[in-house]
N, CA, C and O atoms as CSV, one atom per row, in Angstrom:
chain,resi,resn,atom,element,x,y,z
A,1,MET,N,N,0.908,-0.978,-0.163
A,1,MET,CA,C,-0.046,0.008,0.121
A,1,MET,C,C,0.728,1.190,-0.093
A,1,MET,O,O,1.713,1.225,0.644
A,2,ARG,N,N,0.610,2.160,-0.850
A,2,ARG,CA,C,1.357,3.475,-1.180
A,2,ARG,C,C,1.191,4.311,-0.021
A,2,ARG,O,O,-0.022,4.420,0.158
A,3,LYS,N,N,1.773,4.898,0.777
A,3,LYS,CA,C,1.734,6.070,1.525
A,3,LYS,C,C,1.550,7.341,1.106
A,3,LYS,O,O,2.294,7.925,0.318
A,4,PRO,N,N,0.331,7.899,1.739
A,4,PRO,CA,C,-0.035,9.247,1.384
A,4,PRO,C,C,0.773,10.272,1.182
A,4,PRO,O,O,1.710,10.480,1.953
A,5,LYS,N,N,0.544,11.001,0.193
A,5,LYS,CA,C,1.534,12.550,0.199
A,5,LYS,C,C,1.461,13.264,1.538
A,5,LYS,O,O,0.341,13.199,2.044
A,6,SER,N,N,2.316,13.889,2.196
A,6,SER,CA,C,1.913,14.894,3.333
A,6,SER,C,C,1.312,16.059,2.355
A,6,SER,O,O,1.417,16.157,1.132
A,7,ILE,N,N,0.689,16.858,3.233
A,7,ILE,CA,C,-0.078,17.895,2.718
A,7,ILE,C,C,0.638,19.096,3.499
A,7,ILE,O,O,1.106,19.114,4.637
A,8,VAL,N,N,0.570,20.115,2.499
A,8,VAL,CA,C,1.031,21.422,2.924
A,8,VAL,C,C,0.006,22.210,2.928
A,8,VAL,O,O,-0.758,22.043,1.977
A,9,VAL,N,N,-0.321,23.156,3.810
A,9,VAL,CA,C,-1.201,24.152,3.690
A,9,VAL,C,C,-0.736,25.419,3.335
A,9,VAL,O,O,-0.122,25.867,4.303
A,10,VAL,N,N,-0.737,26.206,2.409
A,10,VAL,CA,C,-0.087,27.404,2.211
A,10,VAL,C,C,-1.335,28.628,2.140
A,10,VAL,O,O,-2.333,28.725,1.425
A,11,VAL,N,N,-0.690,29.628,3.395
A,11,VAL,CA,C,-1.568,30.818,3.175
A,11,VAL,C,C,-0.648,31.986,3.090
A,11,VAL,O,O,0.173,32.334,3.939
A,12,ASP,N,N,-0.990,32.723,1.563
A,12,ASP,CA,C,-0.405,34.064,1.561
A,12,ASP,C,C,-1.331,34.667,0.360
A,12,ASP,O,O,-1.911,34.178,-0.609
A,13,ASP,N,N,-1.160,36.130,0.974
A,13,ASP,CA,C,-2.312,36.846,-0.014
A,13,ASP,C,C,-1.941,37.525,-1.408
A,13,ASP,O,O,-2.691,38.168,-2.143
A,14,ASP,N,N,-0.482,37.193,-1.601
A,14,ASP,CA,C,0.082,37.711,-2.923
A,14,ASP,C,C,-0.026,36.441,-4.072
A,14,ASP,O,O,0.633,35.407,-3.966
A,15,PRO,N,N,-0.810,36.668,-4.987
A,15,PRO,CA,C,-1.518,35.587,-5.837
A,15,PRO,C,C,-0.020,34.924,-6.876
A,15,PRO,O,O,-0.066,33.868,-7.507
A,16,SER,N,N,1.141,35.813,-6.819
A,16,SER,CA,C,2.107,35.181,-7.331
A,16,SER,C,C,3.154,34.386,-6.359
A,16,SER,O,O,3.841,33.403,-6.635
A,17,MET,N,N,3.083,34.954,-5.410
A,17,MET,CA,C,3.802,34.137,-4.078
A,17,MET,C,C,3.079,32.931,-3.911
A,17,MET,O,O,3.687,31.915,-3.572
A,18,LEU,N,N,1.669,32.914,-4.137
A,18,LEU,CA,C,0.961,31.739,-3.844
A,18,LEU,C,C,1.229,30.681,-5.019
A,18,LEU,O,O,1.666,29.564,-4.742
A,19,ARG,N,N,0.991,31.014,-6.168
A,19,ARG,CA,C,1.356,30.204,-7.133
A,19,ARG,C,C,2.800,29.734,-7.070
A,19,ARG,O,O,2.925,28.540,-7.340
A,20,ALA,N,N,3.992,30.427,-6.761
A,20,ALA,CA,C,5.254,29.828,-6.741
A,20,ALA,C,C,5.270,28.951,-5.889
A,20,ALA,O,O,5.817,27.883,-6.165
A,21,LEU,N,N,4.656,29.160,-4.569
A,21,LEU,CA,C,4.903,28.304,-3.546
A,21,LEU,C,C,3.892,26.863,-3.952
A,21,LEU,O,O,4.159,25.757,-3.483
A,22,LYS,N,N,3.016,27.042,-4.650
A,22,LYS,CA,C,2.240,25.928,-4.789
A,22,LYS,C,C,2.995,25.060,-6.137
A,22,LYS,O,O,2.918,23.831,-6.151
A,23,ARG,N,N,3.433,25.512,-6.809
A,23,ARG,CA,C,4.360,25.136,-8.045
A,23,ARG,C,C,5.564,24.288,-7.309
A,23,ARG,O,O,5.846,23.093,-7.397
A,24,LEU,N,N,6.147,25.311,-6.579
A,24,LEU,CA,C,7.665,24.577,-5.893
A,24,LEU,C,C,7.352,23.238,-5.056
A,24,LEU,O,O,7.918,22.162,-5.243
A,25,LEU,N,N,6.305,23.502,-4.055
A,25,LEU,CA,C,6.065,22.411,-3.123
A,25,LEU,C,C,5.167,21.086,-3.739
A,25,LEU,O,O,5.137,20.049,-3.076
A,26,SER,N,N,4.575,21.160,-4.796
A,26,SER,CA,C,4.046,20.193,-5.564
A,26,SER,C,C,5.331,19.464,-6.158
A,26,SER,O,O,5.559,18.289,-5.871
A,27,GLY,N,N,6.045,20.099,-6.877
A,27,GLY,CA,C,7.431,19.751,-7.686
A,27,GLY,C,C,8.019,18.890,-6.370
A,27,GLY,O,O,8.422,17.742,-6.556
A,28,ALA,N,N,8.051,19.477,-5.066
A,28,ALA,CA,C,9.111,18.584,-4.269
A,28,ALA,C,C,8.171,17.165,-3.854
A,28,ALA,O,O,8.727,16.266,-3.223
A,29,GLY,N,N,6.860,17.054,-4.216
A,29,GLY,CA,C,5.972,15.773,-3.837
A,29,GLY,C,C,5.330,16.110,-2.754
A,29,GLY,O,O,5.329,15.270,-1.854
A,30,PHE,N,N,4.679,17.281,-2.545
A,30,PHE,CA,C,3.989,17.295,-1.366
A,30,PHE,C,C,2.348,17.829,-1.959
A,30,PHE,O,O,2.167,18.506,-2.971
A,31,ASP,N,N,1.403,17.377,-1.138
A,31,ASP,CA,C,-0.088,17.705,-1.856
A,31,ASP,C,C,-0.185,18.921,-1.388
A,31,ASP,O,O,0.238,19.051,-0.240
A,32,VAL,N,N,-0.615,19.886,-1.913
A,32,VAL,CA,C,-0.415,21.458,-1.636
A,32,VAL,C,C,-1.992,22.017,-1.868
A,32,VAL,O,O,-2.730,21.869,-2.842
A,33,ARG,N,N,-2.210,22.698,-0.623
A,33,ARG,CA,C,-3.725,23.461,-0.575
A,33,ARG,C,C,-3.349,24.717,-0.216
A,33,ARG,O,O,-2.734,24.981,0.817
A,34,ALA,N,N,-3.777,25.673,-1.222
A,34,ALA,CA,C,-3.388,27.272,-1.334
A,34,ALA,C,C,-4.631,27.842,-0.920
A,34,ALA,O,O,-5.733,27.489,-1.340
A,35,PHE,N,N,-4.363,28.931,0.102
A,35,PHE,CA,C,-5.493,29.650,0.512
A,35,PHE,C,C,-5.094,31.238,0.390
A,35,PHE,O,O,-3.987,31.602,0.785
A,36,ASP,N,N,-5.801,31.942,-0.032
A,36,ASP,CA,C,-5.151,33.520,-0.059
A,36,ASP,C,C,-5.796,34.627,0.883
A,36,ASP,O,O,-5.798,35.833,0.636
A,37,ARG,N,N,-6.270,34.094,1.857
A,37,ARG,CA,C,-7.056,34.576,3.157
A,37,ARG,C,C,-7.053,33.897,4.373
A,37,ARG,O,O,-6.973,32.671,4.298
A,38,PRO,N,N,-7.135,34.521,5.723
A,38,PRO,CA,C,-7.475,33.531,6.618
A,38,PRO,C,C,-8.553,33.073,6.694
A,38,PRO,O,O,-8.624,31.988,7.272
A,39,SER,N,N,-9.982,33.753,6.094
A,39,SER,CA,C,-11.402,33.464,6.291
A,39,SER,C,C,-11.562,31.866,5.422
A,39,SER,O,O,-12.219,30.903,5.818
A,40,ALA,N,N,-10.825,31.952,4.271
A,40,ALA,CA,C,-10.953,30.683,3.538
A,40,ALA,C,C,-10.284,29.542,4.320
A,40,ALA,O,O,-10.826,28.444,4.189
A,41,VAL,N,N,-9.307,29.604,5.034
A,41,VAL,CA,C,-8.839,28.725,5.619
A,41,VAL,C,C,-9.593,28.381,6.878
A,41,VAL,O,O,-9.312,27.245,7.260
A,42,LEU,N,N,-10.285,28.880,7.486
A,42,LEU,CA,C,-11.171,28.478,8.510
A,42,LEU,C,C,-12.270,28.247,7.993
A,42,LEU,O,O,-13.173,27.865,8.737
A,43,ALA,N,N,-12.456,28.367,6.943
A,43,ALA,CA,C,-13.830,27.616,6.609
A,43,ALA,C,C,-13.812,26.309,6.040
A,43,ALA,O,O,-14.745,25.657,5.571
A,44,SER,N,N,-12.359,25.972,6.179
A,44,SER,CA,C,-11.976,24.540,5.237
A,44,SER,C,C,-11.801,23.614,6.191
A,44,SER,O,O,-11.701,23.825,7.400
A,45,LYS,N,N,-11.762,22.479,5.571
A,45,LYS,CA,C,-11.630,21.251,6.311
A,45,LYS,C,C,-10.261,20.983,6.342
A,45,LYS,O,O,-9.717,20.532,5.334
A,46,LEU,N,N,-9.513,21.243,7.556
A,46,LEU,CA,C,-7.765,21.037,7.522
A,46,LEU,C,C,-7.603,19.412,7.921
A,46,LEU,O,O,-8.468,18.658,8.366
A,47,PRO,N,N,-6.411,19.177,7.657
A,47,PRO,CA,C,-6.020,17.500,7.818
A,47,PRO,C,C,-5.658,17.516,9.122
A,47,PRO,O,O,-5.120,18.517,9.595
A,48,LYS,N,N,-5.857,16.632,9.720
A,48,LYS,CA,C,-5.495,16.340,11.055
A,48,LYS,C,C,-4.112,15.903,11.327
A,48,LYS,O,O,-3.547,16.198,12.380
A,49,ALA,N,N,-3.556,15.203,10.389
A,49,ALA,CA,C,-2.084,14.684,10.550
A,49,ALA,C,C,-1.368,14.698,9.289
A,49,ALA,O,O,-1.979,15.401,8.484
A,50,HIS,N,N,-0.360,14.219,8.827
A,50,HIS,CA,C,0.484,14.345,7.913
A,50,HIS,C,C,0.489,15.376,7.092
A,50,HIS,O,O,0.437,15.211,5.873
A,51,ALA,N,N,0.555,16.634,7.689
A,51,ALA,CA,C,0.520,17.905,7.162
A,51,ALA,C,C,1.286,19.011,8.057
A,51,ALA,O,O,1.798,18.843,9.164
A,52,CYS,N,N,1.216,20.336,7.179
A,52,CYS,CA,C,2.179,21.322,7.759
A,52,CYS,C,C,1.361,22.316,7.124
A,52,CYS,O,O,0.718,22.131,6.091
A,53,LEU,N,N,1.425,23.636,7.951
A,53,LEU,CA,C,1.065,25.024,7.567
A,53,LEU,C,C,2.128,25.914,7.169
A,53,LEU,O,O,3.067,26.175,7.921
A,54,VAL,N,N,1.998,26.416,5.935
A,54,VAL,CA,C,3.077,27.448,5.799
A,54,VAL,C,C,2.456,28.849,5.757
A,54,VAL,O,O,1.731,29.009,4.775
A,55,ILE,N,N,2.554,29.851,6.539
A,55,ILE,CA,C,1.680,30.906,6.709
A,55,ILE,C,C,2.302,32.087,6.495
A,55,ILE,O,O,3.254,32.200,7.268
A,56,ASP,N,N,2.162,33.084,5.722
A,56,ASP,CA,C,2.578,34.453,5.412
A,56,ASP,C,C,2.244,35.045,6.895
A,56,ASP,O,O,1.330,34.488,7.503
A,57,ILE,N,N,2.849,36.020,7.456
A,57,ILE,CA,C,2.547,36.633,8.688
A,57,ILE,C,C,1.627,38.034,8.255
A,57,ILE,O,O,0.606,38.262,8.905
A,58,ASP,N,N,1.918,38.705,7.441
A,58,ASP,CA,C,1.199,40.094,7.034
A,58,ASP,C,C,0.033,39.443,6.163
A,58,ASP,O,O,0.294,39.072,5.018
A,59,LEU,N,N,-1.268,39.298,6.697
A,59,LEU,CA,C,-2.529,38.910,5.910
A,59,LEU,C,C,-3.343,39.839,5.857
A,59,LEU,O,O,-3.096,40.878,6.470
A,60,PRO,N,N,-4.305,39.725,5.245
A,60,PRO,CA,C,-5.494,40.503,5.382
A,60,PRO,C,C,-6.560,40.033,6.426
A,60,PRO,O,O,-6.486,38.859,6.791
A,61,GLU,N,N,-7.315,40.644,6.823
A,61,GLU,CA,C,-8.175,40.050,8.024
A,61,GLU,C,C,-7.744,39.799,9.261
A,61,GLU,O,O,-8.404,40.264,10.190
A,62,MET,N,N,-6.550,39.013,9.544
A,62,MET,CA,C,-5.829,38.710,10.630
A,62,MET,C,C,-4.362,38.425,10.121
A,62,MET,O,O,-4.086,37.853,9.066
A,63,ASN,N,N,-3.587,38.855,10.922
A,63,ASN,CA,C,-2.072,38.108,10.918
A,63,ASN,C,C,-2.168,36.917,10.970
A,63,ASN,O,O,-3.053,36.245,11.500
A,64,GLY,N,N,-0.900,36.470,10.207
A,64,GLY,CA,C,-0.793,34.782,10.477
A,64,GLY,C,C,-0.291,34.487,11.919
A,64,GLY,O,O,0.094,33.328,12.074
A,65,VAL,N,N,-0.224,35.243,12.926
A,65,VAL,CA,C,-0.114,34.469,14.209
A,65,VAL,C,C,-1.318,34.256,14.601
A,65,VAL,O,O,-1.723,33.224,15.136
A,66,GLN,N,N,-2.123,35.510,14.276
A,66,GLN,CA,C,-3.779,35.219,14.842
A,66,GLN,C,C,-4.578,34.230,14.177
A,66,GLN,O,O,-5.585,33.811,14.747
A,67,LEU,N,N,-4.242,33.787,12.993
A,67,LEU,CA,C,-4.786,32.800,12.305
A,67,LEU,C,C,-4.414,31.344,13.246
A,67,LEU,O,O,-5.198,30.437,13.527
A,68,CYS,N,N,-3.134,31.451,13.570
A,68,CYS,CA,C,-2.709,30.248,14.071
A,68,CYS,C,C,-3.584,29.804,15.528
A,68,CYS,O,O,-3.829,28.698,16.009
A,69,GLU,N,N,-3.937,31.257,15.994
A,69,GLU,CA,C,-4.215,31.018,17.334
A,69,GLU,C,C,-5.758,30.604,17.271
A,69,GLU,O,O,-6.318,29.935,18.139
A,70,ARG,N,N,-6.373,31.114,16.084
A,70,ARG,CA,C,-7.915,30.938,15.728
A,70,ARG,C,C,-8.029,29.113,15.453
A,70,ARG,O,O,-8.955,28.422,15.877
A,71,LEU,N,N,-6.894,28.622,14.681
A,71,LEU,CA,C,-6.921,27.314,14.382
A,71,LEU,C,C,-6.376,26.542,15.640
A,71,LEU,O,O,-6.722,25.364,15.556
A,72,ALA,N,N,-5.715,26.770,16.665
A,72,ALA,CA,C,-5.608,26.143,17.760
A,72,ALA,C,C,-6.725,26.100,18.503
A,72,ALA,O,O,-7.015,25.219,19.312
A,73,ALA,N,N,-7.322,27.006,18.241
A,73,ALA,CA,C,-8.589,27.154,19.317
A,73,ALA,C,C,-9.657,26.254,18.552
A,73,ALA,O,O,-10.483,25.706,19.282
A,74,TYR,N,N,-9.742,26.055,17.363
A,74,TYR,CA,C,-10.733,25.009,16.924
A,74,TYR,C,C,-9.802,23.513,16.859
A,74,TYR,O,O,-10.204,22.689,16.037
A,75,GLY,N,N,-8.668,23.173,17.634
A,75,GLY,CA,C,-8.077,21.768,17.744
A,75,GLY,C,C,-6.943,21.728,16.697
A,75,GLY,O,O,-6.170,20.774,16.790
A,76,CYS,N,N,-6.736,22.621,15.722
A,76,CYS,CA,C,-5.505,22.322,15.299
A,76,CYS,C,C,-4.255,22.371,15.380
A,76,CYS,O,O,-3.740,23.490,15.367
A,77,SER,N,N,-3.464,21.269,15.481
A,77,SER,CA,C,-2.096,21.377,16.019
A,77,SER,C,C,-1.111,20.949,15.204
A,77,SER,O,O,-0.151,20.279,15.585
A,78,LEU,N,N,-1.372,21.425,13.737
A,78,LEU,CA,C,-0.227,21.123,12.971
A,78,LEU,C,C,1.203,22.182,13.089
A,78,LEU,O,O,1.201,23.395,13.301
A,79,PRO,N,N,2.062,21.519,12.934
A,79,PRO,CA,C,3.248,22.281,12.734
A,79,PRO,C,C,3.173,23.293,11.778
A,79,PRO,O,O,2.843,23.039,10.620
A,80,VAL,N,N,3.557,24.853,12.304
A,80,VAL,CA,C,3.629,25.806,11.275
A,80,VAL,C,C,4.845,26.530,10.875
A,80,VAL,O,O,5.719,26.629,11.737
A,81,ILE,N,N,4.994,26.903,10.052
A,81,ILE,CA,C,6.218,27.689,9.319
A,81,ILE,C,C,5.586,29.110,8.920
A,81,ILE,O,O,4.610,29.222,8.178
A,82,PHE,N,N,6.301,30.219,9.534
A,82,PHE,CA,C,5.927,31.387,9.216
A,82,PHE,C,C,7.035,31.556,8.088
A,82,PHE,O,O,8.152,31.042,8.023
A,83,ILE,N,N,6.316,32.533,7.118
A,83,ILE,CA,C,6.976,33.291,6.127
A,83,ILE,C,C,6.686,34.708,6.112
A,83,ILE,O,O,5.490,34.975,6.227
A,84,THR,N,N,7.507,35.710,5.996
A,84,THR,CA,C,7.606,36.951,6.100
A,84,THR,C,C,8.521,38.028,5.274
A,84,THR,O,O,9.743,37.919,5.373
A,85,ALA,N,N,7.994,39.008,4.508
A,85,ALA,CA,C,9.063,39.906,3.677
A,85,ALA,C,C,9.553,41.068,5.120
A,85,ALA,O,O,10.228,42.069,4.881
A,86,HIS,N,N,9.217,40.819,6.163
A,86,HIS,CA,C,9.627,41.790,6.991
A,86,HIS,C,C,10.673,41.379,8.223
A,86,HIS,O,O,10.520,40.367,8.907
A,87,THR,N,N,11.576,42.172,8.363
A,87,THR,CA,C,12.779,41.796,9.340
A,87,THR,C,C,12.907,42.479,10.386
A,87,THR,O,O,13.921,42.424,11.083
A,88,ASP,N,N,11.690,43.368,10.694
A,88,ASP,CA,C,11.584,44.313,11.998
A,88,ASP,C,C,11.531,43.251,13.295
A,88,ASP,O,O,11.081,42.110,13.189
A,89,SER,N,N,11.959,43.702,14.288
A,89,SER,CA,C,11.882,43.057,15.633
A,89,SER,C,C,10.549,42.819,16.152
A,89,SER,O,O,10.386,41.919,16.975
A,90,TYR,N,N,9.583,43.532,15.757
A,90,TYR,CA,C,8.340,43.397,16.041
A,90,TYR,C,C,7.915,42.043,15.501
A,90,TYR,O,O,7.415,41.142,16.175
A,91,THR,N,N,8.236,42.006,13.919
A,91,THR,CA,C,7.691,40.819,13.505
A,91,THR,C,C,8.177,39.387,13.807
A,91,THR,O,O,7.503,38.360,13.879
A,92,ARG,N,N,9.473,39.553,13.964
A,92,ARG,CA,C,10.229,38.413,14.401
A,92,ARG,C,C,9.782,38.062,15.764
A,92,ARG,O,O,9.297,36.931,15.797
A,93,ASP,N,N,9.794,38.730,16.999
A,93,ASP,CA,C,8.977,38.631,18.177
A,93,ASP,C,C,7.700,38.298,18.243
A,93,ASP,O,O,7.319,37.731,19.267
A,94,LEU,N,N,6.834,38.550,17.263
A,94,LEU,CA,C,5.517,38.133,17.296
A,94,LEU,C,C,5.757,36.939,16.722
A,94,LEU,O,O,5.281,36.145,17.533
A,95,ALA,N,N,6.227,36.287,15.774
A,95,ALA,CA,C,6.011,35.232,15.096
A,95,ALA,C,C,6.819,34.028,16.106
A,95,ALA,O,O,6.377,32.922,16.416
A,96,ILE,N,N,8.069,34.613,16.472
A,96,ILE,CA,C,8.644,33.359,17.555
A,96,ILE,C,C,7.888,33.013,18.780
A,96,ILE,O,O,7.867,31.932,19.368
A,97,ALA,N,N,7.144,34.340,19.122
A,97,ALA,CA,C,6.120,34.036,20.683
A,97,ALA,C,C,5.282,32.741,20.323
A,97,ALA,O,O,4.992,31.902,21.177
A,98,ALA,N,N,4.840,32.625,18.715
A,98,ALA,CA,C,3.820,31.624,18.539
A,98,ALA,C,C,4.670,29.992,18.527
A,98,ALA,O,O,4.138,28.901,18.318
A,99,HIS,N,N,5.829,30.215,18.762
A,99,HIS,CA,C,6.730,28.713,18.806
A,99,HIS,C,C,6.192,28.045,17.289
A,99,HIS,O,O,5.359,27.144,17.191
A,100,PRO,N,N,6.895,28.731,16.145
A,100,PRO,CA,C,6.843,28.010,14.951
A,100,PRO,C,C,7.998,26.820,14.700
A,100,PRO,O,O,9.050,26.629,15.310
A,101,ALA,N,N,7.503,26.205,13.750
A,101,ALA,CA,C,8.752,25.101,13.179
A,101,ALA,C,C,9.999,25.878,13.187
A,101,ALA,O,O,11.024,25.653,13.829
A,102,ALA,N,N,9.717,26.917,12.292
A,102,ALA,CA,C,10.398,27.527,11.447
A,102,ALA,C,C,9.853,29.167,11.217
A,102,ALA,O,O,8.636,29.340,11.156
A,103,LEU,N,N,10.789,30.368,11.091
A,103,LEU,CA,C,10.493,31.267,10.301
A,103,LEU,C,C,11.621,31.666,9.470
A,103,LEU,O,O,12.782,31.834,9.845
A,104,LEU,N,N,11.058,31.821,8.087
A,104,LEU,CA,C,11.569,32.203,7.044
A,104,LEU,C,C,11.578,33.410,6.311
A,104,LEU,O,O,10.560,33.590,5.643
A,105,VAL,N,N,12.552,34.393,6.243
A,105,VAL,CA,C,12.210,35.587,5.693
A,105,VAL,C,C,12.397,35.677,3.987
A,105,VAL,O,O,13.356,35.178,3.399
A,106,LYS,N,N,11.542,36.242,3.478
A,106,LYS,CA,C,11.459,36.415,1.954
A,106,LYS,C,C,12.537,37.446,1.226
A,106,LYS,O,O,12.763,38.602,1.584
A,107,PRO,N,N,13.152,36.733,0.104
A,107,PRO,CA,C,13.004,35.828,-0.295
A,107,PRO,C,C,13.732,34.567,0.328
A,107,PRO,O,O,14.814,34.817,0.861
A,108,PHE,N,N,13.392,33.523,0.339
A,108,PHE,CA,C,14.121,32.553,0.859
A,108,PHE,C,C,14.575,31.293,-0.129
A,108,PHE,O,O,13.919,31.176,-1.164
A,109,ALA,N,N,15.599,30.387,0.100
A,109,ALA,CA,C,16.067,29.523,-0.691
A,109,ALA,C,C,14.904,28.235,-1.071
A,109,ALA,O,O,14.280,27.792,-0.106
A,110,ARG,N,N,14.701,27.822,-2.030
A,110,ARG,CA,C,13.792,26.471,-2.211
A,110,ARG,C,C,14.162,25.599,-0.998
A,110,ARG,O,O,13.439,25.470,-0.010
A,111,ASP,N,N,15.250,25.067,-1.155
A,111,ASP,CA,C,15.783,23.885,-0.309
A,111,ASP,C,C,15.445,24.251,1.210
A,111,ASP,O,O,15.002,23.374,1.951
A,112,LEU,N,N,15.637,25.435,1.625
A,112,LEU,CA,C,15.357,25.937,2.962
A,112,LEU,C,C,13.761,25.736,3.349
A,112,LEU,O,O,13.450,25.264,4.442
A,113,LEU,N,N,12.798,26.118,2.392
A,113,LEU,CA,C,11.623,25.791,2.934
A,113,LEU,C,C,11.140,24.256,2.747
A,113,LEU,O,O,10.307,23.773,3.514
A,114,VAL,N,N,11.675,23.564,1.747
A,114,VAL,CA,C,11.625,22.227,1.659
A,114,VAL,C,C,12.210,21.322,2.958
A,114,VAL,O,O,11.672,20.297,3.379
A,115,ASP,N,N,13.213,21.827,3.395
A,115,ASP,CA,C,14.175,21.003,4.378
A,115,ASP,C,C,13.088,21.441,5.732
A,115,ASP,O,O,12.813,20.667,6.649
A,116,SER,N,N,12.576,22.831,5.602
A,116,SER,CA,C,11.926,23.077,7.215
A,116,SER,C,C,10.695,22.774,7.140
A,116,SER,O,O,10.121,22.844,8.227
A,117,ILE,N,N,9.891,22.377,6.037
A,117,ILE,CA,C,8.694,21.312,6.135
A,117,ILE,C,C,9.115,20.036,6.206
A,117,ILE,O,O,8.287,19.286,6.722
A,118,SER,N,N,10.300,19.449,5.803
A,118,SER,CA,C,10.305,18.021,6.033
A,118,SER,C,C,10.876,17.970,7.307
A,118,SER,O,O,10.872,16.774,7.599
A,119,SER,N,N,11.315,18.542,8.133
A,119,SER,CA,C,11.718,18.911,9.620
A,119,SER,C,C,10.440,18.873,10.215
A,119,SER,O,O,10.117,17.865,10.844
A,120,ALA,N,N,9.667,19.826,10.108
A,120,ALA,CA,C,8.463,19.942,10.951
A,120,ALA,C,C,7.431,18.752,10.696
A,120,ALA,O,O,6.578,18.495,11.546
A,121,LEU,N,N,7.528,18.030,9.502
A,121,LEU,CA,C,6.837,16.822,9.560
A,121,LEU,C,C,7.467,15.490,10.434
A,121,LEU,O,O,7.070,14.666,11.257
A,122,THR,N,N,8.421,15.757,9.870
A,122,THR,CA,C,9.392,14.785,11.031
A,122,THR,C,C,9.206,14.604,12.210
A,122,THR,O,O,9.058,13.497,12.727
A,123,SER,N,N,9.184,15.907,12.908
A,123,SER,CA,C,9.451,16.185,14.276
A,123,SER,C,C,8.018,15.742,14.982
A,123,SER,O,O,7.856,15.423,16.160
A,124,THR,N,N,7.091,15.807,14.000
A,124,THR,CA,C,5.667,15.562,14.617
A,124,THR,C,C,5.322,13.982,14.225
A,124,THR,O,O,4.227,13.574,14.612
A,125,GLY,N,N,6.010,13.240,13.628
A,125,GLY,CA,C,5.992,11.710,13.283
A,125,GLY,C,C,5.213,11.422,11.913
A,125,GLY,O,O,4.634,10.379,11.607
A,126,THR,N,N,5.340,12.623,11.149
A,126,THR,CA,C,4.860,12.586,9.792
A,126,THR,C,C,5.889,12.625,8.841
A,126,THR,O,O,6.938,13.166,9.189
A,127,SER,N,N,5.811,12.214,7.839
A,127,SER,CA,C,6.720,12.551,6.719
A,127,SER,C,C,6.119,12.253,5.283
A,127,SER,O,O,5.055,11.658,5.106
A,128,ARG,N,N,7.044,12.807,4.154
A,128,ARG,CA,C,6.513,12.428,2.833
A,128,ARG,C,C,5.803,11.383,2.594
A,128,ARG,O,O,5.406,11.155,1.451
């Protein structure tokens, strides 16, 4: 029996970044579910296991950390990787306080993202 692909849920409001991440992660062997706003994620049925969240911090409706807090309140305990174009200490401190599996600053290397996702999945007992 073949093992199912790990799912990566990507949330970014920049359409070109969302397309690029979807293409990159699909090419790396992940099943990618892409969302352009937090409300769409909250309205969806997220996987319970074999998955990771990749969330931009600067989003409309609420920031990425607030989205993670809402998801946790709904019982979601998937590992999170935050991505951001902001390098200021406020953004960094906000993200780190949420205990992500990783915090990556845009632009980041493809391999760094894939390795961060693989590491997050491995640390939670899931993998590709």
